[in-house]
C-alpha positions as CSV (number, residue, x, y, z in Angstrom):
1,M,-14.4,-26.7,-0.9
2,P,-13.2,-24.2,1.7
3,I,-14.5,-20.7,1.8
4,M,-11.9,-18.2,0.8
5,T,-11.5,-15.2,3.1
6,I,-8.6,-13.3,1.3
7,D,-9.6,-10.2,-0.6
8,R,-8.4,-10.4,-4.2
9,P,-9.7,-7.3,-6.0
10,M,-9.8,-7.4,-9.8
11,P,-7.2,-5.1,-11.4
12,P,-8.8,-2.0,-12.9
13,L,-9.9,-2.4,-16.5
14,N,-8.9,1.2,-17.4
15,A,-6.0,2.7,-15.4
16,D,-2.6,4.2,-16.1
17,E,0.3,1.9,-16.6
18,R,1.7,2.0,-13.1
19,K,-1.6,1.3,-11.5
20,T,-2.2,-1.6,-14.0
21,L,1.2,-3.2,-13.3
22,E,0.9,-2.8,-9.5
23,S,-2.7,-4.1,-9.5
24,W,-1.9,-7.2,-11.5
25,L,1.1,-7.9,-9.2
26,D,-1.1,-7.6,-6.1
27,F,-3.7,-9.8,-7.8
28,Y,-1.2,-12.6,-8.3
29,R,0.2,-12.1,-4.8
30,A,-3.3,-12.5,-3.3
31,T,-3.8,-15.6,-5.6
32,L,-0.8,-17.3,-4.0
33,A,-2.1,-16.6,-0.5
34,I,-5.5,-18.0,-1.5
35,K,-3.9,-21.2,-2.8
36,C,-2.4,-21.7,0.7
37,E,-5.5,-20.7,2.7
38,G,-7.3,-23.2,4.9
39,L,-4.6,-26.0,4.7
40,T,-2.8,-27.7,7.6
41,E,1.0,-27.5,8.0
42,E,1.2,-31.0,6.7
43,Q,-0.8,-30.2,3.6
44,L,1.3,-27.1,2.9
45,R,4.4,-29.3,3.1
46,T,2.9,-31.9,0.7
47,A,4.9,-32.4,-2.4
48,S,3.2,-32.1,-5.8
49,V,4.0,-35.4,-7.5
50,P,7.1,-37.5,-7.2
51,P,9.8,-36.9,-8.1
52,S,9.2,-33.2,-7.7
53,P,9.6,-31.9,-4.1
54,L,7.6,-28.7,-4.9
55,T,5.2,-27.7,-2.1
56,L,2.9,-24.7,-1.5
57,L,5.1,-23.7,1.5
58,G,8.1,-23.9,-0.7
59,L,6.5,-21.7,-3.3
60,L,5.7,-19.1,-0.6
61,Q,9.3,-19.2,0.6
62,H,10.5,-18.9,-3.0
63,M,8.4,-15.9,-3.7
64,A,9.7,-14.2,-0.5
65,E,13.2,-14.7,-1.9
66,V,12.1,-13.5,-5.4
67,E,10.5,-10.3,-3.8
68,R,13.8,-9.7,-1.9
69,N,16.0,-10.3,-4.9
70,W,14.2,-8.0,-7.3
71,F,12.9,-5.2,-5.1
72,R,15.8,-5.1,-2.6
73,R,19.0,-6.4,-4.2
74,V,18.4,-5.4,-7.8
75,L,16.1,-2.3,-7.5
76,V,17.9,-0.5,-4.7
77,G,21.2,-2.3,-4.4
78,D,20.5,-3.6,-0.9
79,N,22.9,-6.4,0.2
80,A,20.1,-8.4,1.8
81,P,21.1,-11.9,2.6
82,P,19.1,-14.9,1.4
83,I,16.2,-15.7,3.8
84,Y,16.1,-19.5,3.6
85,D,19.5,-20.6,2.5
86,P,22.3,-18.8,4.3
87,H,24.9,-20.4,2.1
88,A,23.4,-19.3,-1.2
89,D,24.9,-16.5,-3.3
90,P,23.2,-13.3,-2.1
91,N,23.7,-11.8,-5.6
92,G,21.9,-14.5,-7.5
93,S,19.7,-16.4,-5.0
94,D,16.0,-16.6,-5.2
95,G,15.7,-20.2,-4.2
96,G,13.7,-21.0,-1.1
97,F,12.0,-24.0,-2.5
98,D,13.6,-26.4,0.0
99,L,11.8,-26.7,3.4
100,A,13.7,-26.6,6.6
101,E,12.5,-28.9,9.4
102,G,11.4,-25.9,11.6
103,T,9.7,-23.9,8.9
104,R,6.2,-23.0,9.8
105,F,3.6,-21.5,7.4
106,D,2.7,-18.6,9.7
107,T,6.3,-17.5,9.9
108,A,6.9,-18.0,6.2
109,R,3.8,-15.9,5.4
110,Q,4.9,-13.1,7.7
111,I,8.3,-13.0,6.0
112,W,6.7,-13.0,2.6
113,E,4.4,-10.2,3.5
114,A,7.2,-8.2,5.0
115,E,9.1,-8.6,1.7
116,I,6.0,-7.4,-0.1
117,D,5.7,-4.4,2.2
118,Q,9.4,-3.6,1.6
119,A,9.0,-3.9,-2.1
120,R,6.1,-1.5,-2.1
121,A,8.1,1.0,-0.1
122,N,11.1,0.7,-2.4
123,C,9.0,1.3,-5.5
124,A,6.8,4.1,-4.1
125,D,9.1,7.0,-5.2
126,R,10.5,5.4,-8.3
127,R,9.4,6.1,-11.9
128,L,8.7,3.1,-14.1
129,D,11.5,4.1,-16.5
130,Q,14.0,4.6,-13.7
131,T,16.8,2.1,-14.0
132,S,19.0,0.0,-11.7
133,S,22.2,-1.9,-12.4
134,F,21.7,-5.5,-13.4
135,L,23.9,-8.0,-15.1
136,G,26.3,-5.4,-16.4
137,G,23.4,-3.3,-17.8
138,H,20.4,-1.6,-16.6
139,V,16.8,-2.7,-15.8
140,T,13.7,-0.5,-15.4
141,L,11.1,-0.8,-12.6
142,R,8.6,-1.4,-15.5
143,W,10.7,-4.5,-16.5
144,I,10.9,-5.7,-12.9
145,Y,7.1,-5.4,-12.4
146,T,6.5,-7.3,-15.7
147,H,8.9,-10.0,-14.7
148,M,7.3,-10.4,-11.2
149,I,3.8,-10.6,-12.7
150,G,5.1,-13.5,-14.9
151,E,6.9,-15.1,-12.0
152,Y,3.8,-15.1,-9.8
153,A,1.5,-16.3,-12.7
154,R,3.8,-19.2,-13.5
155,H,4.1,-20.3,-9.9
156,N,0.4,-19.8,-9.2
157,G,-0.2,-22.4,-11.9
158,H,2.0,-24.7,-10.0
159,A,0.2,-23.8,-6.8
160,D,-3.2,-24.6,-8.4
161,L,-2.1,-28.1,-9.4
162,I,-0.6,-28.8,-6.0
163,R,-3.8,-27.5,-4.3
164,E,-6.0,-29.6,-6.5
165,R,-4.0,-32.7,-5.6
166,I,-4.3,-31.9,-1.9
167,D,-8.0,-31.3,-1.5
168,G,-9.6,-30.9,-5.0
169,T,-9.8,-27.2,-4.9
170,T,-9.3,-25.6,-8.3
171,G,-9.6,-22.2,-9.8
172,V,-9.6,-18.9,-8.0
């Protein structure tokens, strides 16, 4: 089993709501990075189980798209184009699962981390109850954080199964 070098601090057990939400989101972001750590490009491109084409690299790309969608398009109304599918609808796309031939993990990881950095910057001065327009209504930052925690948790479960299939590593 590989030694994990990514720091994944435990969310605080007794903190205010914002710190709790941000800490859990960061915990799950770090978990996805850990699931990808120590693997080759070929392993990161290994599909889970036929007929599913789901890969760890595809999950990382997808989460970059999800970060962009919620924290740029929805939260601040940025007209940011899709990262991995230039033909996708920029107002509804958070795909990214499909791998392009030239996609490399290091580049995908840098893109994902840049989206996380932008997300943090876009959230820094916003209140949890501050709203943004979404689907003809309004959504709060609190709701977006909660949704993102669920999104990462769900996909980290997928990542755990894929990683176990690749090299037997489980947990973390």
